[in-house]
C-alpha positions, -999 to 999 in steps of 0.1 A, spaced: 407 100 -467 402 133 -485 421 138 -517 437 172 -524 452 185 -557 487 178 -542 482 141 -539 460 134 -569 479 137 -602 462 149 -635 462 117 -655 438 100 -679 412 81 -659 417 51 -681 452 45 -668 445 55 -632 449 27 -607 417 10 -597 421 13 -560 429 50 -562 400 58 -584 375 38 -563 387 56 -532 383 89 -550 348 80 -563 337 67 -529 349 96 -507 355 127 -527 327 133 -552 292 141 -540 261 134 -562 253 164 -583 217 166 -572 225 165 -535 243 187 -510 280 189 -518 290 176 -484 273 142 -490 291 113 -506 286 99 -542 279 63 -550 290 52 -585 283 17 -598 299 20 -632 329 -1 -639 363 12 -649 360 -4 -683 327 14 -690 342 47 -680 372 40 -702 349 33 -731 330 65 -726 362 84 -722 373 71 -757 339 83 -771 344 117 -755 379 120 -769 367 112 -804 338 137 -801 362 163 -790 385 156 -819 355 161 -842 349 195 -826 318 181 -809 304 204 -782 321 197 -749 288 195 -731 279 163 -750 308 146 -734 298 159 -700 262 147 -706 274 112 -715 293 109 -682 273 129 -657 237 133 -670 218 161 -687 229 196 -690 205 209 -663 221 186 -637 256 199 -648 243 234 -645 232 228 -609 267 216 -601 283 246 -616 261 271 -597 264 252 -564 302 250 -562 306 284 -546 278 309 -540 303 337 -539 315 329 -575 285 329 -599 307 327 -630 319 292 -621 295 276 -646 314 292 -675 351 286 -673 373 314 -683 397 291 -702 385 265 -728 386 229 -714 408 206 -734 397 172 -722 380 151 -696 411 150 -674 411 188 -670 373 188 -666 375 163 -638 404 181 -623 385 214 -621 353 197 -609 372 178 -582 391 210 -572 359 229 -569 341 203 -549 371 199 -525 373 237 -522 337 237 -513 342 211 -486 374 228 -473 357 262 -472 328 246 -453 351 230 -428 371 262 -425 339 282 -417 329 255 -391 363 256 -375 363 294 -374 328 294 -357 341 269 -331 372 290 -325 351 322 -321 328 304 -296 358 291 -275 375 325 -276 342 342 -265 338 316 -237 374 323 -225 368 360 -226 336 355 -206 354 334 -180 382 359 -177 357 387 -174 339 369 -146 371 365 -127 380 401 -132 345 412 -123 347 391 -91 380 407 -81 367 442 -88 335 436 -69 355 426 -39 377 457 -43 348 482 -48 320 467 -27 344 455 -1 329 421 5 332 385 -4 311 387 -36 309 350 -45 319 333 -13 352 319 -27 387 322 -15 413 341 -34 438 313 -28 446 289 -56 428 256 -59 449 228 -73 438 193 -78 427 177 -45 453 155 -29 437 122 -19 463 115 8 455 147 26 419 138 32 389 160 28 375 161 64 381 191 86 392 168 114 405 182 147 411 217 134 376 222 122 355 198 143 340 224 165 308 230 146 298 253 117 302 290 112 276 315 103 278 334 70 288 370 64 310 389 41 336 414 53 350 446 40 387 439 38 409 438 7 436 417 22 465 431 1 484 462 8 482 475 -28 444 475 -26 445 501 2 418 491 26 418 526 40 393 546 61 403 576 40 389 558 9 355 554 25 327 580 27 317 598 59 295 580 84 273 610 86 258 603 52 261 565 48 265 533 67 290 519 42 316 517 70 297 488 84 311 455 74 283 438 55 262 414 76 287 414 105 270 405 138 294 404 166 282 404 202 291 438 218 302 420 250 327 400 229 340 432 213 344 449 247 362 418 262 387 419 233 393 456 238 403 451 274 429 424 264 442 445 235 452 473 259 479 451 273 488 429 243 521 447 235 535 443 270 567 423 274 577 394 296 557 364 306 524 382 301 523 367 266 509 335 281 484 355 300 473 372 268 467 339 251 448 326 281 426 357 281 417 354 244 411 316 248 387 323 277 368 348 255 366 321 227 351 296 252 324 321 260 314 326 224 289 303 206 305 270 197 301 275 160 321 306 163 344 301 193 357 266 189 381 270 160 390 305 174 401 288 207 420 262 187 439 289 169 450 305 202 462 271 216 481 265 184 498 299 185 506 294 222 526 262 212 542 277 181 551 311 195 559 301 230 588 326 229 595 357 210 613 353 177 612 315 178 629 299 148 609 282 121 621 248 133 609 256 168 576 266 154 573 233 136 580 214 168 554 236 185 528 227 159 536 190 164 531 195 201 497 211 195 486 184 170 497 156 194 480 170 224 448 177 206 447 141 193 453 129 228 424 150 241 402 136 213 411 100 224 404 109 261 371 124 252 361 94 232 370 70 260 352 92 287 320 90 266 319 53 274 322 58 312 358 47 313 380 61 341 407 82 324 427 88 355 451 61 344 484 59 324 481 70 288 488 36 275 456 23 292 436 50 276 450 42 242 443 5 247 406 14 255 404 37 225 418 11 201 394 -15 216 365 9 210 374 18 174 389 -15 161 377 -42 184 390 -76 175 410 -61 146 433 -42 170 470 -51 169 502 -40 188 508 -16 159 476 2 166 489 9 201 523 21 189 509 43 162 483 61 183 509 65 211 533 82 186 504 102 171 495 116 205 531 125 212 536 100 240 568 80 232 568 66 267 534 49 260 547 36 227 578 21 245 556 6 272 534 -10 245 563 -33 237 554 -54 267 525 -68 246 547 -78 217 549 -114 207 582 -131 201 598 -118 169 570 -93 163 593 -63 170 628 -62 156 658 -49 174 660 -15 155 624 -8 163 629 -16 199 660 6 202 642 35 185 612 35 208 635 32 239 655 62 226 624 83 221 609 73 255 642 82 272 642 116 256 607 123 267 614 113 303 586 125 326 572 151 303 537 147 291 546 151 254 578 142 237 577 174 216 582 194 248 618 183 247 623 203 214 648 176 203 634 142 193 650 135 160 667 101 157 701 97 141 705 82 107 722 50 120 693 45 143 668 46 114 687 28 86 673 -6 94 638 8 99 639 24 65 648 -9 49 620 -27 68 595 1 59 604 0 22 601 -38 20 567 -38 37 555 -11 14 567 -29 -17 550 -61 -5 517 -43 0 515 -46 38 478 -45 48 483 -32 83 484 5 77 492 13 113 523 -8 111 535 10 80 526 43 96 545 36 128 576 27 108 572 58 86 572 80 117 602 63 132 622 65 99 616 102 99 621 106 61 591 86 49 556 98 43 526 84 61 506 60 39 475 73 21 445 58 38 417 84 40 392 59 54 415 47 82 414 64 116 446 83 122 453 89 86 422 105 71 423 142 82 443 172 71 458 173 106 471 137 102 487 147 69 503 179 84 515 159 114 532 133 92 547 160 70 561 180 99 575 149 115 594 144 82 605 180 82 624 179 114 643 149 101 651 166 68 687 174 58 674 209 48 646 216 72 642 253 62 635 243 26 612 215 37 592 239 59 588 264 30 578 236 6 552 223 30 538 258 35 536 264 -2 518 230 -6 492 237 21 487 272 7 478 256 -26 445 242 -12 415 265 -8 388 268 18 363 248 -2 385 217 4 375 217 41 341 210 57 319 237 71 290 259 61 314 287 53 334 266 29 358 256 57 375 291 60 384 287 97 397 251 92 418 262 62 431 292 82 442 268 110 460 246 85 478 277 72 488 288 107 502 253 115 523 255 84 536 290 92 516 307 64 506 335 88 497 362 62 475 338 41 458 325 73 449 360 85 437 370 51 416 338 48 399 346 82 393 382 74 376 374 42 356 345 55 319 343 58 321 339 96 305 368 115 336 369 137 362 363 110 374 398 109 375 401 147 395 369 149 420 379 121 425 413 138 434 399 172 454 369 160 473 393 137 480 417 166 494 388 187 516 375 159 529 410 152 537 415 189 557 383 190 574 386 156 578 418 137 577 400 104 542 386 96 543 367 63 542 333 47 572 311 55 591 307 23 580 337 3 611 357 14 593 390 23 575 406 52 537 411 47 528 433 77 506 453 53 480 425 56 477 430 94 475 468 88 447 464 63 428 440 86 432 465 115 418 493 93 389 472 83 381 462 118 383 498 130 359 507 102 335 482 116 338 493 152 332 529 143 294 523 139 291 488 155 293 499 192 288 531 212 320 552 214 333 531 186 358 558 175 376 554 208 379 516 203 388 520 166 416 543 176 430 516 199 435 493 169 448 519 145 475 528 170 488 492 165 495 498 128 532 492 123 538 516 95 541 552 109 529 570 78 499 546 74 491 549 110 489 587 109 468 587 77 443 563 91 440 580 125 434 613 107 408 597 86 391 583 117 391 617 133 376 633 102 348 607 99 339 605 136 340 642 144 304 648 136 290 619 156 318 612 181 340 643 185 358 631 216 390 621 197 399 657 189 385 672 221 367 705 224 377 742 225 379 763 256 368 799 257 404 811 252 409 788 221 428 759 238 421 722 232 410 700 260 397 665 267 411 651 235 415 613 236 443 616 211 464 635 237 462 605 259 480 583 234 506 606 218 524 639 224 504 671 221 522 683 189 516 650 171 480 651 180 477 686 166 493 675 133 468 646 130 438 668 138 450 693 111 453 665 86 417 655 95 406 691 89 422 691 55 403 658 46 370 673 57 376 704 37 386 686 5 354 664 6 330 691 20 297 692 3 277 713 28 279 742 51 282 718 81 312 701 65 330 734 61 321 743 97 335 709 109 368 716 90 370 751 107 364 736 141 392 709 135 416 736 123 409 755 155 414 724 176 447 718 159 459 753 164 462 759 127 447 793 128 460 806 94 440 778 77 409 791 96 414 825 81 421 810 47 388 791 46 368 820 58 382 843 31 375 816 5 339 814 17 334 852 16 347 855 -20 341 871 -44 334 903 -23 312 919 -50 285 893 -48 257 892 -22 241 859 -14 229 840 17 261 818 19 284 848 17 264 866 43 265 836 66 303 833 64 307 870 68 288 867 101 310 838 112 341 858 104 328 888 124 321 864 153 356 850 151 371 885 150 351 897 181 359 865 200 396 859 193 411 887 172 398 920 186 416 914 218 447 897 231 442 859 228 460 827 221 449 828 184 461 863 180 495 855 196 500 825 174 491 844 142 
């Protein structure tokens, strides 16, 4: 306890309560010869102090010097002087009070107040130092985050290898293994020049010319040119209507299979997932959830088949036989009927789950469970997967008794996790149990499967879908396994939960050497199926992310492959926003003219434009406007004679002849100066005049 002037009254020491005084002596007053922060240790009794107080009072009444009383209580005057000078270094006059002291009480009061003030000031200084350190640390951490963001924006690469997505506390029930979505190997590590948000403006026009620098190259990207060319051939037909959508997915999946496993596996999984979710144009969110469930079920089924085949078992048998073998391999003598039912439901085969009832012992399956499995098996019919029916939800009266049974088992602490899991799925509105170490419950795919099963049974499925997507988006790539921090596995989880924008952004900014390529083509496909590419539940379109990814990929192609400008144009033409598309194509023409001038074509002897690739993709007048925009870009950023010459050539190709004359007049000014530059441009002007203006020509007619 620390006494302050507010809780210690000024009274004579002789009548002070013993407990209060002993507390004060033990905790508040330091010895005079030691540091003021240390504690005093007094051994005098209260009666002795009372007697000395009486002597002091009599001495004071006889006008005895006050210091004699102080000496009798505290020691010699030198010791008292050290106290006075040490109370506060900033107040040297403390040893000589400004007002006369009228007694021991007042002296003790002032001494105690000074000592306490010293202690409080010391604590205050210590607290201020700690606050300053913490504030400085907070500022440092904020600066590091800000610096990371700006490094990404300015340098255009994943500066620290972390995702921009938020990273909440890990959810134990979701598991930490990459599982089926990310079980295809590891990815190589690169960083990619893509900002990922529209406001950042990942624009070709913001980057320097390729003639003077290689900054258009995506850092460390190393995509096989054959893979690039194969993708280009598919992209040429990606926007076509009709049943060719399935052919497009199949073509991309074939390319993924030809890529190295550490790059192509998850890429192929992404195409199979989208094929199930976006099986038709403008599919509803609920239909996409059912498509995701179909994919997760079939992939789990394929995993079981692969595991059984590895033992030499003949898999050309009914699915129930394969599940029996799988359960026997994984669980041995611990296998139960509930293992068969759960893995049948997990693989999307309600018929196999129904047929498993033949192994039930008497009383092992209640009537409600039996009816539910019969109903699901009947809905599936002869289909391979029950989710292909697009309508598998059980009615509330079918699941009521199952809910009661599930809740009672959960409350009783049922040890058979697969029994509880089977009941949770059949109830429809219960979560799968948390069991990270149990096969069938430990991966993020198992978690998403259970959540999406619950979604389709929800009274408000749209809100449930949005909530699930927001929850999955709350993880980050480091939550998943893989050398690249699990970027591709995280992206697959985002795709499955209809967080399309975040998934594409995650891929484009990943460390995988093919991440940007994958994001560009997956984004193009999603955009061709649904005009709104965003995150389910955020209430707005985010097609700008696809636009920025296409721009970044076009920037990479420009120097990554021969005739890269032609391929880059193919992707920029897919940009949805017309204004953005025109600006980026103009920038591409400006940057590629010096090395690859085929986009704008070449001039004929009479001043016409021919062999321009732009003319093959858009009307002639629109091409001319874009080439004129490119000429303006080159002129604004020109730093050499060649730059100015390039801008003049582009103005000629666009048919903007008045701008040609304007630039030439600017370069010849002022006319009263004579220097090599002015002489050169005068010669160029004379050449132009003799070629196009001294006789009847297209240029003269236009002017």
